Phi, psi and omega in degrees: 000141183249136187239096183264118195213170171245114190295334179287337185286129185292324176299323177295322183291324178297311189289330178286318177307318180298315182294318175297314176305331174279346189076022183283132175271148176192168179251125182275137179232123180280115187299322187277321178287327182229071185293141178305144181272171173304314181298314175299313183298318180303311183292315178296323173297310183292317186287331177295324189072008177276163171288147181300334175296337173294349182264358176265141179279076188297347178257005185282149177305309186298314177303319184284322184297319183279357181053045185295325179314318184272336184275323185304314185306336188255004181261158178278163177304312184301321179293325183286315182293330172301314181291320178305318186287349177281335183204119183303336180285356174276346193274134177290138180220164356289158170251133166252130187233121173235178176291340182255336187204160174234135170238140176241126188085171176245112172232109193300325179288331175294316183290323175297320180302333181261009177087020186253000000 
């Protein structure tokens, strides 16, 4: 399992604590130092079954600076994915990536439903 996070993010810290308490094995990937590629984001989005907007860090400074709230509705999925791939700080975190599913953000009930 891949745990994609930003170590300074308090939600990521809570999520990692949760995984440790549950004894889940995972590999950590720092989202800013090793940002997801366009290919990875595309595959994760398709596997997740989530709306693409759920992959955006809507509370982040960069999201607000770029005024993406207004721009995203007019962008194609491909354009949105390309934009996400430009900077890891645009991506919702943490991300949990397995062969079977992808989770964006930390919602304990969603994680429990996936057996985490």
